N, C-alpha and C positions, 0 to 999 in steps of 0.2 A: 471348631478348630478354625483358630483367626491369623490367617497367614500374610505376609508384609512383603512386598517385593521390591527390592529396589530397583530401582530404573536410573542408569546413567542416560545424558541426553551425547552423544558422540559424533565426530564426521564420519558422514559416510567414506568409506575406504577410497574409492573413487573421484575423491574431491581434490582437486589442487589445493595445496598445504603454504599459507605466506604468513609471512609475520610483519609485526609493523612495530612502531616505538625502538628503532635501533636493534630491533628482534627481541624483544621482552616481552609483546603481546602477540598472542594468537589473532589473525585475521578473518573474522568471519564471513565475510562479504564473498558472495556467490556460494559461500558454504552449504551442504544439504548436510541437517543432523536426523538421525536415526536412533533407535532405542542401540543400548552396548548389546552386542551379540550376545557375550554370555550372560547378561542379564532375560536375552529374549527366551533362551532354553528356559531358565527359570519360571518366569511367567506362562511358558506353555505348561511345565511341569504343576503349577499352582492351580491354573484350568483343569488338570486331570482331577487333582483332589479337589476340589471345587464342584464338578461332574459328578463323581465316585463318592465322594465323603461327604458332599455339604457343607465343604469351609467356604469361607468367605475369607475374598481375596481383595485387600488393598494396595496401592503402588503409591510410591516415596521419592520424592528428589529432590535433592538440595538444588536449588537455581532461582535463576530471575522468572519473567512473566517470557522468556524468550524458549524457554523448554516444555510450557505449556500443550503444544501441538507433540510433542512426543509422550507425554503423558495420556491425553486423549488417543491417540493410538492405542496404549495401552488398554484404556476402558473400551475401547472399541474391537480390542482381542477377547474383553471378557471379564477385566476386573471390575469391582463391584464399586470403587470409589479413589479416589486420588488425593493424595497429600502434595501439594511443593512446600518445602521451605526457603523463605524470602530472603536469600542471599546468595551469594556468589560463591560455589565451590572452590576453594582456592587452594586447598591440600587434604591430604588425607584423613589427617591426625584432626582436622576440623569438622568434613564430614561427618566421620563418627560419632564426632560427638553430638552432632544434631541430630544425625538419625538414632542414636540412641536415647534421644528426648523421646521421638515418634513413637521409641518403642516400647519404653517405660510407661507413656499416657495411653497406650491403644490395649496394653497386655497381651502383645502376641505371642502364640504359641511357636511359631514358627516363622523366622526371616530369610528370604531366599536373596541371596545376592550374587554378583557374578563375581567370577574368581579376581578377575581386575577389569578393568576399563581398556578399550582398545586406543583410548589418546592418549594419557601417560603412562600405562601398562605397571603401575605402583604397586597393585596385589594387596596394601593393608587394611582397606577397611573393613571387609566381613572379620578377620581377626581382630581389629581394634574394638568391631562392634559387639561382639560376642563377651570380650572381656568387659567394658563397660557396662554392660546386660546382665553379666552374671550367668551369660547362658553356654550350654555347650555350645561346642563349635567341629564342622568337620569341613574341608578345603581341597580344593579341587574336585567336587565330588560331581559321579557318573551316573550315582542311581540311588532313590529314595526313596524310600517305602515308610508308612507311618500309621501305626496300630494303636489306637488309644492314645497313652502317651509316651509310648514307645517309639522308636524310630532304627530302622535297619538302614543304613548308607553305605554306598560303596566308593573309595578315592583311589584315585591315579597315584600310586607312588612309583620310584623308580625301578623299571625293569618289570613293572607287574599291574596288580590290583589288590585292595587292601578292602574287606567289608567286617565294618563296626557297627554294634548296638550302641545305643542311648535313649536319651527320652528328653522330652518336652521341658520348658523353652531350649529351642535349637537355632542355631545359626548356620547356616551353610555357605560355602562359595561354589556356586555352579559353574558347570563349564557343557561342553559340547560331550554327549552321552548321558545327559539328564533328559534330555529327549534327542533322537534324530532331528538334522536340518530337513526331512521330509515331512514329520509334525509340524513344524510351527506355521503357526495362523497366519493367514490374511484377512486382514480388517473386510468385512462383505458389507453393502450397503445397510443392512439392516443394521449391523453393530455400529456403524458410524452415525448413522441417527439416534440409537441409544445414548449413544456416549456422547450427546450433546444434552442429553438429561441429568446424566448420571454427577454427582457431587465430585468437585475438585476444591478442596479446600487449599487455603494459602492460612499457612503458619508463618507465626513470625521467630526468628531466632534465637538460640539462649545467648548469641554472642561468644560463642566458643572462638578461642583465639588460633591463629594458624602456628604453627610449629617452623613452618618453613617459606622459603620465598624463593619466585623464578628471578635468577639473574639474567638470562638467554638461552635462546631457540639458537639451533642451529640444524641446518638441513643435512644430509649424506651428503658426501663430496662426489662429484659424477664420478660415474665408472671411466678407466682408463681405455685407451683403443686397444681395439682386439686385431690379434696378428693370426690370419688363417694360413693354416700349411697345409698340404697335399701328400704328404709323404711320414713315413715314421723316424727318418734318420734326422730329417727337419725339428721336428717334435721334441726329439731326444737331446739335440742340440741347444733348441731354446730352453727345455726344462733344466738342463744343466748348468750352462754358462750367463743365461739370463734370470730364470726364476730362483737359480740356486735348490732347487728341489729334489737333485736327484743327485 
C-alpha cells in the first residue's frame, strides 16, 4: 500500500501573530513553524500502517524552500521520502490542484490529510482533492483500518460517531482520535540523522490558478474590562440592567 500524507507548514500556536503591508500579508519574522496538528495525527497513523502492514509512506507539502525543515521533521518521524511542490500555497483550490497532480503521478492508494490547517482553517483541501482524483472520501476521520483494498473508517458526526466501509483509493480528512496525543512521535537522534539521507524531491507546480485572494487580515478586538462583584444582588443587577441578559 502506498500512502501519501499531506503536510501543512503552520505557525506554532504560541507564536505572536502580526501582519504587514497594510494588514494584507502575514509577518513570518520571529514565528516558529510546525507540522499542522491534524496532519501529525495522520502521519502517526501512517507510521502504524508502515510498521504493521509494510506500507510505504511519502509526505508532501505545497510551499517554498522555507517549508523544508517541516518536511525533514516528517522524515525524521519515519516517512520514507518527501515531496515539495515549489510554489506558494495561496488558497485551498490551488493547493488541492497541485496535490492532485502528485497523487495521480504517484498512484497512491491512500491519501491522509488533516481535516483543516490551524492557520486558515479552510477545511476544503481534502474534499476537493478526493473530487479531483476520483477517490472515495471520509472527513473528520477518527479511526481507520485497511484490509487489502477495503477500508473501515469512523468519523465524527453531530451528536455521535459514524462507521463506514469503503474501498481504496481513499482520501481522508483526519483529526485527533485517528491517534491520541500520547501516540505522537518526537524525532530521536537516529531519526534526525537518517532524515538527512532520505530523498526530498522538489517538483515544479502545474500552474493551478487561485480562485480567491486575501483582502486583509484583522486581529480579534481586545477584550473589554472585567467587573468583579462579591454578592449575588450586584450580579443580578448587572446582568439585568447592563448586559440585558435577564
